[in-house]
DRENZA-752319 format. One record per residue (C-alpha): x negated, y, z negated; residue in three letters. Coordinates in steps of 0.001 Angstrom, whole numbers. Example, Ala and Ser with C-alpha at 12.3 -4.5 7.8 and 13.67 -1.06 7.14 Angstrom:
<pts>
((-12300, -4500, -7800), ALA)
((-13670, -1060, -7140), SER)
</pts>
This chain:
<pts>
((-84239, 87846, -110659), UNK)
((-86194, 90502, -112521), UNK)
((-87737, 91767, -109297), UNK)
((-84244, 92229, -107824), UNK)
((-83208, 94695, -110535), UNK)
((-83064, 98417, -109789), UNK)
((-86288, 100065, -110919), UNK)
((-84620, 102029, -113748), UNK)
((-83180, 98809, -115204), UNK)
((-86520, 97040, -114886), UNK)
((-88342, 99849, -116678), UNK)
((-85773, 99819, -119471), UNK)
((-86013, 96040, -119902), UNK)
((-89808, 96178, -119759), UNK)
((-89912, 98713, -122568), UNK)
((-87254, 96958, -124632), UNK)
((-88949, 93585, -124414), UNK)
((-92332, 95226, -124925), UNK)
((-91089, 96544, -128273), UNK)
((-89517, 93205, -129187), UNK)
((-92693, 91352, -128217), UNK)
((-94752, 93758, -130332), UNK)
((-92450, 93168, -133329), UNK)
((-92667, 89410, -132767), UNK)
((-96468, 89586, -132733), UNK)
((-96279, 90843, -136327), UNK)
((-93838, 88171, -137502), UNK)
((-96268, 87020, -140182), UNK)
((-95637, 90306, -141957), UNK)
((-92081, 91187, -140934), UNK)
((-90476, 87691, -140647), UNK)
((-89033, 88677, -137250), UNK)
((-90066, 85919, -134888), UNK)
((-88592, 85663, -131375), UNK)
((-85703, 83513, -132625), UNK)
((-84701, 85968, -135380), UNK)
((-85013, 88942, -133037), UNK)
((-82920, 87181, -130433), UNK)
((-80146, 86484, -132942), UNK)
((-80055, 90174, -133877), UNK)
((-80258, 91567, -130346), UNK)
((-78304, 89042, -128240), UNK)
((-74769, 90068, -129258), UNK)
((-75522, 93621, -128087), UNK)
((-77126, 92723, -124759), UNK)
((-74612, 90576, -122903), UNK)
((-71045, 89659, -123601), UNK)
((-68165, 87963, -121868), UNK)
((-66146, 90235, -119543), UNK)
((-62818, 89347, -121104), UNK)
((-61762, 88597, -124672), UNK)
((-62001, 84943, -125582), UNK)
((-61643, 82848, -128676), UNK)
((-64254, 82632, -131428), UNK)
((-65594, 79287, -130189), UNK)
((-66330, 80587, -126687), UNK)
((-67882, 83769, -128086), UNK)
((-70113, 81706, -130361), UNK)
((-71230, 79486, -127463), UNK)
((-71878, 82517, -125297), UNK)
((-73877, 84280, -128022), UNK)
((-76060, 81196, -128498), UNK)
((-76797, 81042, -124762), UNK)
((-77670, 84734, -124655), UNK)
((-79843, 84352, -127771), UNK)
((-81806, 81561, -126070), UNK)
((-82312, 83770, -123019), UNK)
((-83429, 86727, -125151), UNK)
((-85805, 84502, -127124), UNK)
((-87306, 83214, -123868), UNK)
((-87717, 86764, -122552), UNK)
((-89431, 87891, -125771), UNK)
((-91787, 84922, -125852), UNK)
((-92663, 85252, -122155), UNK)
((-92435, 89016, -121721), UNK)
((-96033, 89338, -120540), UNK)
((-95515, 86882, -117698), UNK)
((-92054, 88184, -116798), UNK)
((-92594, 91940, -117015), UNK)
((-96336, 92113, -116386), UNK)
((-99356, 91143, -118417), UNK)
((-100050, 94733, -119439), UNK)
((-96866, 95031, -121490), UNK)
((-98943, 95781, -124604), UNK)
((-100249, 98907, -122859), UNK)
((-96842, 100488, -123398), UNK)
((-98080, 101218, -126919), UNK)
</pts>
């Protein structure tokens, strides 16, 4: 799916997840592991197209958080092994 994105979107995601991966690599100091980062970032990345109740929003946020966590933890494989070179 990542390869099907427009190049501008792919570059943006690559940089975003490069930063998040870099933060996660320093979780021993900053306490921001992939799970914590995902919980902070997920509600701002994807949301349901129409208003729903609190239960559905909570379920949706958890699913997005799992996706974001996976993308952070596997950013090198997903966006290219040289993601650290962005820094």
